[in-house]
N, C-alpha and C positions, 0 to 999 in steps of 0.2 A: 435782415439785410446786413451785410458786412461792409465796412468802409474799404477804401481803395488799398489800405495797408493790411487788410485781412482781419482787422480788429472788429470785435462785435459792434453792431450798430446800436442805435438808440433803443429800438424795440426789443432787441435781444437783451440788452443791459437792464431795461425796465422789467422785462419778464423774469429775468434771473433774480432781480432784487425783490419783486413783489410775490413771487410764487410761494415762498415760505409763509408769508403773511396770509395769503389766500388759503393755502392748504392747511396750515397749522392753526389758524385762528378763525378766519371768516367761515370756512366750510363747517368746522365743528360747532361754532356758535349758531349758525343757521340750522344745522341738524338738531341741535338742542332745543331751539325754539320751535322748530317744526314738529318735534315729538310731543309738544304740548305739556311739558313737565312744569309743574308749579309746586312750590313748597310753601305757599302762603297758608298760614294757619297751622303749619305742622310743628308739633312740639319736638324740636330736634334733640333736646336732652332726654326725653322719654324714649324716643325712637332709637337712639344710639345704644341703649342697653338691651334692646330686643335681640334675642338669639337668632331670629330670622334675618335681621339686618346683618349681624356678624357673619352668619353662614353665607348669605348672598355675596357680601363683599369679599370674603375669603375665597369663595368658589370662583368668583370672577377673576380676582388677581392671581391666586395660586393655580386655579384650574387651567387658565390660559397658559401660564408658564410651564406647568407640568405637561400639558398637551402638546404645545409647540416645541418646546425644548426636548421633552422626553421622546416624542415620536421621531424627531430629527436624530437624536442620539441613538435610538434603537435602529434606525435605518442605516446610520453610519457604522454602527457596531456589527450588524448582522447581514449587511449586503455589501456590495462593492461601491456604494455611494460614499462620497466624502465631501467635506467642505472645501471650497476653493482655498488655495494656499494663503490668500490674503484676508480671508474671513476667519475670525477666531470664534471660539465658543463664547467669549464675552460679547461679541457682536450678536450672536444668536440669542443670548440671554436678553440683551436690549430689545431685540425684535420681539421675542416672546413676551416681554413685559409690555411692549406697545400693543400687543394683541388684546390686553385687558382693557383697552380703551374702545368702547363700542356700546354705547348706552342704548341706542334705539332698539336693537334686537333684544337686548337684556331686559329692557322695560316691557317689551311685548311678551317675552317669556314669563316675566313676573306677573303680568296681568292675566295671562292664560293660566298660570299655576294657582294663583290665589283668588282670581276673579276681580273685576272692576268694582270698586266701592267696598272692598273687604278691609278689615282693620289693618292688614299687612301691606296694603297698597302704598301708603306713605312711606313705610319702612323700606320697601323694595326700591322706591325712587331714591331715597337717601342713600341706601346701600350701593346702588348702581353708580350714582354720582360720586360717592366717596371712593369706590373701587376704581372708577375711571381716572379720577384725580390721582389716587395713589399709584396706579400703573404708570401714568404719565410722568409723575415725579421720579419714580424709581428708574424708569427707562431713560429719563434725561440724565440722571446721575451716571448710569452705566455708559450711555452713548457719548456724553460729553468727554468722558475719560478716554474714549477711543477716537476722538476727533483728530488727533495727530496722525493716526494711521490712515484715516479717511483722506486727509489732505495729501499724504504721501501717495496714496493710490491715485487720486485725482491728478496730481502733477505728473505721475508716470503715464497715465492714460491720455493726457493732453499734450505731452512733449512731442514736438515735431522738429527735430534737429535738421532735417534736410529741406524743410520749408515747402514740401509738396502738398500740404493741406490735409494729409492723412497722418494721424498720430502714429508715431514709431511703433508703439506696442502692437498695432494691428498689421505691421509689416514684418514682424520678427518671424524668422523661420523656425519651425519646431525642431527640437534637437533629436 
């Protein structure tokens, strides 16, 4: 609900304030615990030197970037598809890095590939968690640098100079 002056109401302000906490922290933590991952009793030092761990982590971080970024590049290069004028390849790189966060399916694939109770099971868990964390950190670096551009886009899309309740960007006539 909005106030009489058209300003966002309390519910809208609270939703806007808490959505990042919910989507960015609460949901991933819930999914992590729901996946049943435990590292109790795992020798982290021994696991990190394992080639399987390095391969799984590299595959998750690099594979997602190559898949998302590479397929988008190929589509833009060889078809008539193109990025929106306000989206840059740096934005797409940040998105591709975010795709490396996704431990539940990766853990399932690791379990199916190596089998539950196998010696590689703990290594796969560590690799998936390490890769998800690495992807999140790298994506944060890329996307925080682009934050100014996102603010500019948001301001343009919410500007309503004539006060009719419809942002001006949606009322522009195509050239």
